[in-house]
N, C-alpha and C positions, 0 to 999 in steps of 0.2 A: 114580388120579390123586391126588396129595397136594395140600395147601393151595396156593392161588394166592399167599397171603401170610399170614404169621403175624407179629403185632406184639406184642412184649413191652414193657412200659412201665417206664421208670426213674422218671419223674415221673408216677405213675398218676392219671389223671383220676377224679374221684368219679362215682358212678352218678347219673343224673338222678333226680328225684323222680317217676318215671313210675308210672302206674297202668295195669294191663292189664285188658281185658275179655275173659273167657274164653267159649268156646262154651257153657258151662253157666250163664253169667250171673254168675259170681264176678268180683270186682274186686280181685285182689291188687295190692299196691303194693310197689315196691322197699323202701320204708321198713319194711314188715312183715317183711322178710327180713333186716334189718340184724343182724349178728352171725353170719351163716351164709353160706357160699359160695352163689353164684347162677350158674346156667348159663342163658343166653338164646340161643336159636337163631332166626334169621330165615329163613324158608323160604317155599316156594310149592308148591302141590299139583301144578303142572305142571313142576316142576324135578326132572329125573332124579337129580342128585346129592343133592338134599334127601331124596328117597324112599329112595335107597340108604343114607343114613346113619341113617335112623329106627331100624333094629334096634340099631345101636350106641348111639344115644341112649337107647333103652329099657333096654339093659343097664346103661348108666351110671346111669340113674335108679334102677333096681331095686337096684343095688349101693350107691349113695351116699345116696339119699333117707332111708333109715332112720338114717343117721349125720348128717343135717342139711343135705344139699345141697337147695337149692330149684332148680326148673327150670321154664321156660316156653318154649313154641314159639310164635313170633309170625308169623302169616301176613301176607304182604305185602299192601299196600292193593289191588293189582290182582287179587288172588286172590278168586274167587267164594266167599262164605261157605258156600254149599251144598256146594261141592267140598271145602272145608276140613273141614266137619262130617262129610261122608261118608267122607273119608279117615281122619280121626281115629277114627271108629267102626269102619271096616273093618280098621284096623291095631291096634285096641284100645290106643290110646296111653294109658299110665298117668299121664302128666304133663299139666299144664294146657296147653291150646291156646288162644291168644288171637287175636282178630281185630283188625286195625288199619286199618279202612276209610278213615280220613283220613290215614294215614301218620304219625300223631303219635308213635308209639313209634319208628318208623324214624328220624324226624328227631331225637328226643330222644337216641337212642343213636349219634349221629354220622353222620346222613344215610345210613343203610344203604340201599344200592341193589342190591347183588348178593346172590344166594342160592346156596348157604347161607352165612350169616355167623353165626359162633358167638362169643359174648362170655362170658368167665368173670370174675366179680367175687369178690373176697375178702370175708371176714367184716367187714373194715373199710369195705366199700362202695366200694372202689376197683377199677378195671379192672386185671386181671392179664394177660389175654390176649384178643386179637381175631384170629379166624381167618376168612379169606375163602376159600371153597372147602372141599374135603374136609379133615377133621381126622384125625389119627392117634389112634385110641382109646386106645392104650397111653400115649402122651405126655399126652393130656388127662387120663387117669386119674391119672397121676403128679402133675399140677398140682392136681387135685381133692384127692388124698390129702394133699398138703402144706398146702393151705388148711384142710382138716378138722383137721389136726394143730395148727393155730393156735388152734383153739377151746378 
């Protein structure tokens, strides 16, 4: 199944000044990543499509993080933290995984309600792509490549 919806922005909204709380206790902020592309995925440990796309996210991270891509997976507020931590460990996720127990990140990024939702921000801090549902890894990789070329 491909994406339920893909939104490309002509008048691209700026990223919110969000701070993430990772399962390791780190607190990266969008402001920390200014000047680099950022991929944010909203997911849940009980979402089959989310679990299915994890290997693709791992591949994207391993391919592009050394070139400057920042990435974070944000668990939905209803997801049990113990499930999130367990899944992150069992799948050896190499990218940061954040908890959002009050739904603050989901609200800040446009009231994200469906999983998976993938957001790609450019080095300028503006939203370039919002994908609800499965993403096409080849197309997403092309977008990341073009944003990395802007650096």
